[in-house]
N, C-alpha and C positions, 0 to 999 in steps of 0.2 A: 380418630379423624375419620373423620365423615365420611362416605364412600355412596359415588355414582353408578355404581354396575346396573344398577337398579332400570335404567331407562332402557325401555322401549327398541325395539332393533328398528319395528315401521321411525319408531319420532327420529333417532338417529339417521333413516335418511332421508329426512326432509331438513336436515343440518347443510346449511352451506362445506363447500365442499373446503378445508385448510387453505389453497390458493386464492381460492376466491375472496377470503376472508379480511386482509389487507390489498385488495385494490384502491378502496375508501385511501386509506393511508400511501400509498407508493404515488395514486395520484396529484394528491395536494403536494408534491413534494418534488425538488430538480436535485438529484443524489449526488450530481460530477456537483453542486454547492455546497450542501447543508452538510452540516459533518455527522447529525443524522444515523441510526442505520438503515440501507435498506431493508434487513431481516428474512426470512422465510420465516411461514406458520411451521411447528413440530410439535409433533406429541410426544408424550413421557418413554422411554424404553419400558423404565422399571416405575415400582407404585415411591415415590417421592414427595415430599409439600412443597403444596403450590405456592407460589410466593408472591406476595406485592410489594407495590412501590409504591409513593409519593413523590413527585418533583416540584418542584419552588419554579414558577415558571413565573420569569418577569417581561411577558412580551408588550399589548400597550395597556396592558394592568396587570399589579400582582396575581395572581392566583396559584391553584394549588392542584397540580393531576394525578387525579386519586387512578390508578392502575392495580387489576385484582386480574392473576394467570388463571385460562381456562382452553381448557380443547385448543391447546398451539398457541394461543396469541395471548395479549394483556389487552383487558375488556375495561373499557378508560372515559370516567369522569372527571373535566373541569369546576374545578370548585372556591369559585371566587373567594369565599373567605376563609376559605380552607377549614382542618377537623377540629371539632372542640369535645371535650370528656364531660359537657354541664349537659344533660337530653333534654331537656328542656331550651337548646339551643338547637333547630333547625337550617342546617344547612343547603342554600343549595348549588344543587350537582349538576351540572351538563350532559348525558351521553352524548360522548365524540367516538369519533371511529375507532379500530380496534389498532394496536397497536402489535409491532414484532417482538419477542422475548426478550431482541438483544437491546433494547428500551431501556432494561428495566437499570443498567447502568450508567445509563447515556447525562452526562456533565460537559457544558459546554456553551460557546456561544451559535445561534439559530443566525443567519449574517440577514443583514438588511435584505426587502424585498422578497423574502420567501417564507413560505407560510408557517407563521407562530413564530416570529422572528424576535429574540433576544434573548434572556440568559435563562439557561435550568441548569437545577443543581439537585440530588437526591435527598430529599428532608427525611426518608424515613425507610424501612424495607426492613422486610421479616419474612416472613411465612404467615398462610391466612388458610384455614380451615368452616366452611359453611356449612348452614347447619342447615340440614333437607338438602333436593336436592338442587344444585345451583341452576342448572338449563328451566327447570321451570321456575328455578324463584325471576329467573330473569322473564321470563313468557308472561309470568306471571304480572312482572314489576315489582315485587318484593321479595327481596336478597336477602338473607339472615344469614352472620355470619362474625367467626371470633378470630382478631387479631391478635401475631405475636411478634413485635415488632420493636423497634429500640426506643423507638417515642409512643406509639399507641399502642395500646394491649385491652387487653379483654371485647367483647362484644358491642355490635355495630350494624345499624341494619341501612339500606338504602330503599326506598320506592320513587318507585315515579307518578309523578302526578299531573304529566303530561295530558292534555286534551286529542284525539283526534284531529288530526290537521296541524298541531301548533309546528312553527316553524323547526322551535329547536324540542327536543325530546328532554322532558326538564326532567331532572329525581329531586329527593332533598335524602341530605347522608344527618344519618347522629347518635348521637349514642342512647346505647340501653342498659337501665339503671340496676349497675353488679355492685362486686367490692371497686370498679375501677373510675367508678364517676365518681365526678367533683364540680363543684359548681366554678362557673369561669370567674366569680372573684376570688377562688380558692384560687384558682390554678389555671395559668392562662400557655396552652403546651406552644402554641406559636412563638411567646414572647420568651416562654424561659428556654427553649431552644430553635434556634430562627437560622442553625447553620444547615453544613452537609454533614449527614455521618460520614459520606467515606472522609472526609475532609475529618474530621471531628467524630472517629465512631465512637458511639455511646454502648458499643457490646451487647448484642442481644439475649430476650426476655428468653426464659424459661417455664415449664409449662408449671413447674414445682413453684413461681413466682410472682404469675399468671391466677394461681389460682389457690389465694392465701384463706388461710382455714382460722377459724376460733378454735381459742383455747379452750379445752373441754378437762374442768380444775380437777373431776374424777379418775382421768388417765392417771395412771403409776406405773413407774420402772416394770413391774411384772407385767402388768397390760404388756408393752413392744414381745414380739413374736420371739420364740427360741431359733438362735440360727447358727450355724458352726460357724468359727472369727477366719476371717477372710484372710487369706496370705500376703493379700497387698492390697491397701487402699488408696485410691487417688481421691486426692482433698477436693474439697469444698472453694472454689477460690470466687472473690469479688470484683465486682464490674464497678472501675471507676467514676465517681461521677460529679459534675461539674456545678451540682451545687447540693446542699443540706438538704434530709426530708423532711416537709412539712409536717407528716401526718404522726402521730404518734404510735405505741407499738415496736417500734426501734431500742433494741439494747446500742448503746454505745461504750465500744473500747478502745483503747490506745490502740493505734499502730505501728506494730513494734518493728526497728528499723534492727530488722536482725535476716536468716534464714529460717523458712516455712521449714518445718519437722512434726511429724504423725511418732508415736510412740505403740509397736506395740506389744500387747504382751498375754504371754504364753505360758502357766504354769511357773505363776511369778516374772520369769527372763521375758528381759523389753530385748526387742529390737528396734534402735532407731534408721528410717527412712525420710530420702527429702521429698518435697515434690514430686521428684521426677522418678520417683520410688529406687532412688540407691540409696545401699547397709552403709551406715555413719557410724555403727556400732562402736567399731575397730577405731574412729578418732575419738569419741566423745565416750569414754568408758568410764573416767567418773560417773558422768551425767547419768550414763544408764545406770547406774548404779545407785542413786541418787531417787530414779524414777523405781529401782525395783524395791525401795521401803516403805510405797505407797501400798494401802490393804486393796490392791487388787492380785488377783490368779491370772483373770483375760480382759481382753479388751483393748480396745485404738482411745489410745488419747490424740488429739489434735493441738497444736498449738505453736509456738514458735520462742527458736533460740535468741540472744542476746550478748551482748557482757554490756554493764548499768555505768556507766561515768555520770557522778555524781547523782545519782537518780534517774540519768534519762539515759535511753537506748543510746549505745556508738558506734555504727557499723563497722570502719576499722581496726577495733577494737576488736569485737568479732572477730572479723579476718584476720587480726595478730594474734588472737588464741587458739584460733586452725591450724595456721598455719604456723605457729611454735609449741601446737600441742599445750598450750596453756589452758587446761581444763576445768582446774577448779572455778576460773572463774568464770566461767559459762551456769546461764539461769534460763529456762525450762518454761515459761508462761505459758501454760494450757488455758485449751480456751473452747473446749467440745470434745466432746465423747460421743462418737458415732456407737461402739459395741460396750457390749459390758457382763460382764459374766455369764456371759452365754446366751444373753438375748441381743438382739440389731433394735438399735433403737436413732437411728435415721428418720422413723414418721412419725415420731415426736415432737411438738415443740419443740426449737430451742431450748425457750427458756426451763424448762424441764431436763431436760439433757445438763443445764448447767448448774441448777439448781443440786443435783446428784453431783456432779465434778467438781463442786466447792464444798461438797460435804466430805470428800475423799484427798482433796488436794490442801483445802485450806490449814493453813499453818504445821505442816509437815516437816519441812526445809524452805530452809533459805531458797536454795537451789531450784527449785522444785516450788511455780506460784501459781493461784488459781489467778488470772485477767479478770482483774476488777471491770465490772461493768458501772458510767455513771451517770447521775441523777438530777439533772441539769438541762432547760433546755439550750437545742442542738447547737446555735451561734455562739453559745456562750460559753462552753465549751470549747466549740472549735478554736474560737478568736485565744481563751487559754491556753490550749494545746500549744498552739504554735508559739505564742509571744513564751512557753516554758522551751524551744526549740526541739518538739515532738515530727515526727513525721507525717502524720495526721492522725487523725478518725478512722475509726471500724463504728459502718451501720448496719443492723443486723437484727434482721423481723424476727420476732422475740416468738411470732407463731410456726416459724419456719420448719419445715422438716433438712436434712442433712442430703446434700445430695455432690456429687464429683463429677459437678461440671457448676462450668461459670455461671454464675443465677446474679438477679440482679436484686432476691433475699439479703445479697449480703452487697453491702456498697462501702469504701472505699474514696475518702477525703484529702487530700493532698494540703497539707498548709503549702509548699514550692510546688514547682515541675522537678519530676523525678522518673527518673526512668530508666532498666540495662540498655547499653547500645553494643553491638557487635565490634571491636577493631580489630581495623584492613587496615591500619597503615600508623608513624609514628614520624619524626623528624626528630633529631641530636639534639641537644641544649647546649647554647652558643656557651662556649668556657668550660664547655665538663662533658666529655665524649663518651665517660660513660656512663654519664646520665640522658635519660627520654628527655625532650621538649617538649614535643606533644602527640596528641594523639590521634585520629583518625577514626569519625567513629561511621556506623552504618546501624540503617534496620532493615529487615525484610519484606519487602513487598512483590505479589504474585510474582515467589521465587527468586526474585535478585537481592542482591544488599543494595541499599542505595547510599548513597553521599549523607549524614545527617552533620554534619558542620567538624569542629572540633573542639579538645580541651588541654589547655597547658599548664592548667593549678590546680592543686589540689590533694598534694602530695609533698612527700619530705623527700630529704634528699638521697638518704636508705630508699626508699620508695622508688624513686626515683631507679636508682642503680639497678633495683631488684627488676621492675620494668625495663629495664634495656634488655637485661640479660635471656629473659623469657621472650621478646622480642626478635629477639635476635635470631632463636635458636627456632624460629618458624618464620625464617624470612625470604621473598620470591620476589618472581621479580614483575610480573606485571601486577594493577592493580583490580583488588574482587573487588571493586565497585563498578554498578554498570551507570553511573551517573559519575558526572568531573566530580574530582577532590579538587578541591584549591586551598593552598598554603597563602592565608591574609598575611599584607607586608607590615612589616612593622611602622613603629611610631621612627617620621626621621624620615621611613625612606628605605632606612635598608633593605637588604633582602632578604627573603626567607627561607629559613633552610629545608633542603632536599626533602625531598617525601619518601620515606620508602615502604614497602606494601610487601603485608603479612597475609599466612591462612588466617583465614575466617573464624579460629575458632575459640580464640577469649574475650569474655561478656563480661564489659565495664559498667559499673551503679554509679550514674552524671545526674546530677545538681545544676539546672540550669534556670534564667527569669523567661525564656518564653521563645517558641519558634517563630522566624524566620518563615516571609510565605513563600521560600525556598524550598521550609522545611528543613531548614539547618539549626542546632541550641544558639542560641548570644548565653554570655557571662557565664561559660558551664565551668562548672570545679567536679572535679575528680574525685569518686566518697571509697573506691574500693573495686577487686574483680570481684566477681561471681563464677562458684563452681558448679550452684545448684541451678542454672537458670542452661540449658542447650542453645548454641549460639544459633543457629536456624529454627529456633520458637521466638526469637526475637523482633515484633512490632513496634512500631511508632503508636504508642500509649498516653503518653502524661498529658490528663489536662490538668489545671488550678485548680481546685476549688474556691467557689467566691465564695460570701457567707450570705450567701439568700436559699434557703429552702426554698422545693420544688415548682419554680416558677410564681412567690411572692416574699414581699418583706420580708428580710430577717430583723426588721424595725416595725414593730407599728404601722400601719399610717396613719396619723389624726389625720380626722376631715377628708377621707380620701376621696369622697365625689365632692368635691366643692369647686367651682367652675373657678379656675386660674386663666382660662383667656378666653372670654366672652365669642371674639367675632369666630372662633371652629368648637367651641362647645369642650373643652380640654381640662379635664379635670388635672386633681392633686395624683389622685392617683398611677394617672397616665407617665407624668413628670418623674415620678417615682420610678416605673419600670423601667422606665427610659433610660436612667442614668442606673442602675443595676445593669440595665443590658449592653451599656457601653463601657462601664467601671475599668474593663482590664484594657481597651483600646486606649481608654481615657488619660488612664496611669500616668507612664512613659511624660504625658504632658503635664502635669503638675504634681511629679514627686518633687518634692525637698521646696518646690517653687512657696513662696507668698503667696497670698493671694489677697484678694479684692473679689469681695461676693455683693450680688445684686441679690437684694433678697426681696421678697413681695409677698405678705401673711395676709391678706389677700387676695392677689392675683395680682396682673399686669394691669389691666384695668383701673387699683387703685393706686396707691402712692408705693414706691418703690424703696429702698433706701441701699445705700452703696459699704460694707462691711469689712475695715481691713483686718480690727485687730479684734481680739478676745473680749470684748466689750460686754454679751451676753454668751450665756455656756453652750457651748455650739460641741457638742458629743461627738466624740469619732476625730476628728481635730485633731493636729499635735499643735499644743502653746511654743511659739519661741522664746527666750529671756530676752526681755527690754534691752536688755545690753545691745541685742542684735541691731537696731537700729538708736540709737542715743535719744534719749525725749520721746518717745514715742512709746504704746503701749505694746504688748507681746505682736508679735505676727502670726499664722495662723499659715496653716501646710494641708493638705487631704494627702496620706501618704499610704492609704490604702484603698481596696476598692470599697469598705466597711463605710470610712466615712465621706467617701462622696457620696453612697446613698440615705447617709445619718445627714449630710449637709441637704440632700434632697427633704428629705422629711422634715427640716427648718427652713424650710419656704424657701431655698436656696435657688436662684433661675438658672441665673449667669456666676459664670466662675473665669476669674482675669487674671492671672499668676505676671509677674516678673516677670528682668529678662534676665534674673543671677534665678541664683539657687539662693538658701539660704546658708549652704555649708560656706558658699564662693560670695557675698551679698554685696561687697563693692565691684565687683568682675561681671560685667552681664558677661553672656554667651550666646548671646544673640543678639541682632539687628532685626528690629521688622518694618515693613512699608506697607503702609497702612492706607487704601487704595479709597480715599471717599469722594462719593462722586456727589456733584452740587445739582444744581435745580436746574431740568431738561437736555442730563448726559442720560445718549440710548449707550442701549448694555452691548453693544456692537465697540462701542468705544470704552468702554470699559474692558473688554478684552485687548483690544489696541495697546494700550494704557500698561498694564502686566506687560504682556509680550515688549514693550517700550523698556521698562524698569529693570525686566528681566536682561534685556541686550546690554544694558549699560551693563550692569554686575557683572556680567561674562569678558567685557570688555576690562575692564576693575581685576581679573580674576578671580572672582568668587563666582560658587556656585548658589544657586536660590531653592526653595520649594514654597507651592504656593499652597492657599488654603482659602474655604471664601471664609466668610466673616459670618455671614449666618443672617447678616442685613440686606444693606445696599450694595456693600462691598467686595473687597479680594486685600488680602492680604500674600505680601512674601515675605518670604523670612529667610535667612541669611544665618548657618551656625558657624559659632568664633567658638577659638581659644579660649578659656576666662582671663586675659592677661590685661586688656586693657581696662580703663576706669569709665565709670557711666559718661562723665564728659568729654574725655573720646569721642565714646563711639556715638556721644547723642555730634557732638563734632562732624564726623563725617557723614552718618546720616542729613543733614543740616545741608551739607555741602555736595550729596549724592544731589539732594529736592531742590537744591537751585539751581544744579546745571542743567535738570528735567527742564523748570520753569523758566528759562532763560536760553535751550534749546528751542523748546517747546509753546513760547507763549500760550496760543490758544488750544491746548491741551493743557497745560499741566502750572497748578498755584503753589507759590510755598507758601502762600498767606492763609491763616486759617478765615473763615467766618465767612457765612452765608454770603455776604455780598463778593465775596473776594474771588468765591468759586463755583460763581451763575455759570451755568455752559464749561465748566472746568471740572479738572478733578482735582482736590486737595491731596498730596500725599504729604501723609501724618506722619512726624518726623518726631514729633514731640512723644510718640509711645517709648522713645527711646529713653528717658530722662530716670534718673536711679526716682525708687518705690511709682515709674508709672506703671502702668499693667495694660492688658491687651486678652480683648475673649481669645479664651485657650480652647483646640481643637479637640471639636465637639462639646463643647460648650452650648447650650441652648442662650436663646437670647431672645429678653423678653420683651417682645415685638409681637404685634396680632401670628397668629400661627402659630410661632415658636419656632421662631428658623436655630439650625442646626452651622456651628464652624466646622467646617467637612473640609480634612486635606488630601488633595488630588495630586495627579503629576500634571505636570504643561501637558500632554497630553489629550488631555482632556478640558481641555481651556479652551478651544472650539463649539464644544457639543455643551459647556454650559449658559444654562437661563440664567439663572440670576445669580449672587449672593446666599438668596434663602432657597436654592431649589430644594434643602431637604432637611426636615425637619422633623420634630420628635417622633410621628408617627409616622415617618418612611424608612429614618435614615437607618436606621442597624438593618433592617429589611435589603438594604443597600450595600450596606457590607458584608451581610452573610453569601453573595454573589462576588466580590473581590477577591480573584485567585494569589492578585500580586499588593503588599502595601506600597506604597505610590510611596510613603515615607521609608522607605524601608534602609536607605544607607543615611539619612538624616543624621540620625545617634551616631551614626563611627566618622560626619564628615566636624572637620576644629581647622578653622580659616584665621587667616590672621589677616589686617588690617594693611601693615606695615605698605604695601606695594599698593595694593590701592587708595591708600590718601593720595601719594605721590603722584598717580598719575592723575587722579582730581587736580592735583595741584590747586 
């Protein structure tokens, strides 16, 4: 790291004392109202890396606050358009007041009428390294530095462009040309990673990953330095990636569903170590003997042990093989060679280490195998791996050195959400006292074990009995969780089993569908216990990898610059990128629901058309047999993020869904009240109308949820248990709307047509008929501005300004600030209409 010790004493005497640096910051804020830290300047007591943070701040308008630590404070700039990896993009940066170091971790809501009122998240964080003396750079207006963050890397520059007397001190921020520079067309870091790194950490970059080297084909194994064989070796760890790498130069391997294992070979004798350095040689005697058959007298092999079932790693089978000492089924897949025959190979490129490893391991044993690489486009391989039931893929830089740390030169991409959890409690299985019924899970954060939900499936009867015995042996009286753990009620309203607490020492591997806004797992399934990870090391990690390489589409976008909305100059690639960014949010609203698609091949200003059936090829979408709807062609569903993106590439602007799923096509699981304003209806009246509809539904005993339509109106949605027919559900909605129209005829009409709803609101119950569809949540609308249908809470209604308040240009940014999903409980609510129909009479 560059030092600044050469600064003269005279110069240091001219600097402001630390207490004076925050005067401007503190004068602007009322700390009895704002949650921002008052802080105090402080100097580092020892040599530590300087920190940087970039906060995404939605105040009057969205901007990014760029902050660099120096002399006990955070130097700060407001960057309206945010940072960009493209050196040709010069981004305005307005120098603002210094902030306290405590501000680096601030996230939250700055109250109205306070300075900077709005929402703040930590968009990126890490360390920075000045090139030259940073104080001289600030004085001269030219600051050059390297960033080591979770999203930003490489060399950057800030240059002052303000003239004497200017009201604001303007600088420009831009990327220097280096190995990390990329064009904006190739990679938009703001679109690729819009969320908080506190809520969704990506993992720190390492020095090795920031300094990619070109592979020298002339370097051989014998050019590696001679070195004694280390007694212990910490393994290189991978960073979980939410996207697939876009650039070339990556080696792609299977992500094995097993235990990490390192083999130390000395005098042709093998010792096996777990990733945490535990000696498992006695547990795996026969495997150690197989590795000893290799023609290696000294070295370290890095790999993974698995048990294969039908050619696919099976974690449960591996756990059983270890517990029952059935070692003959265990296979060791070797993927790296850090040391070999007296030489330290760690600084050689990975591709050369693997070449030697392949030569030593390939075809030597059925139980000791080389981890082969795939040679095909990343998205294609990833989709194939997921279809085969693999856990995911590993992406490793071909030119990477071997580092005993977590690095972004090794990335892991997961097909499903899956990670380890600490078991903090359990409950008994109803009707089977010897078996466990549910496990209560936690993850560590800031030294506390925080409750992360429960899991009640994934084991057989034998495993359930074994778990009960293990947990009963470590039972305690008080909950080990720092946050409240709740046992969910069962269907039918029956009481949940009593929760019992245990010492937080056991670790479970769990697969699940998503994180809830509260940080709990949803639809979890138990995979097995892990003995190779200490409980106190378990953190929230799991992120499902979307099949889009770093910020660009997995599908090559045809005609990306075609303008599809002339009113705002919105291009096709903007629409595709929008759907990429919201695919995970949108998928639950689309999954298994037949679609009507609005396609605009020449843009929304030209002719658009609806498509319900597979009339033309729609890659990625699922085609359902025509027997699902007799007399009609196959219906389409979008059942993956890739399918949503593929549809956008095929010029789909709007996604409309049925009120039932393909699995129960004739039984709707929701009823929708579409509030459609007639000419002359002010927005205040629309808000009041939504409240009135909700009030009626409350009186009928039905909970309802709200979303904007993306156009002029609002949608009130009532989830149902899929029991009644479409005719019954439509009749109920018609009766409810007719009741509204009869009670408040000056506000509502139950008749469609422009003449009938002039000055009134038509509550469209026709959306509830068989085969009828409504614009899905997060769908864009083929109207000027490309508004978006956005789920909101009822509390937000008073602040809503229109039905198209969000567009494809700002909807994803809005979502990055939302801590709580307003529809979180929608998915668990299943209501029946029997009582409501009687009350309507």
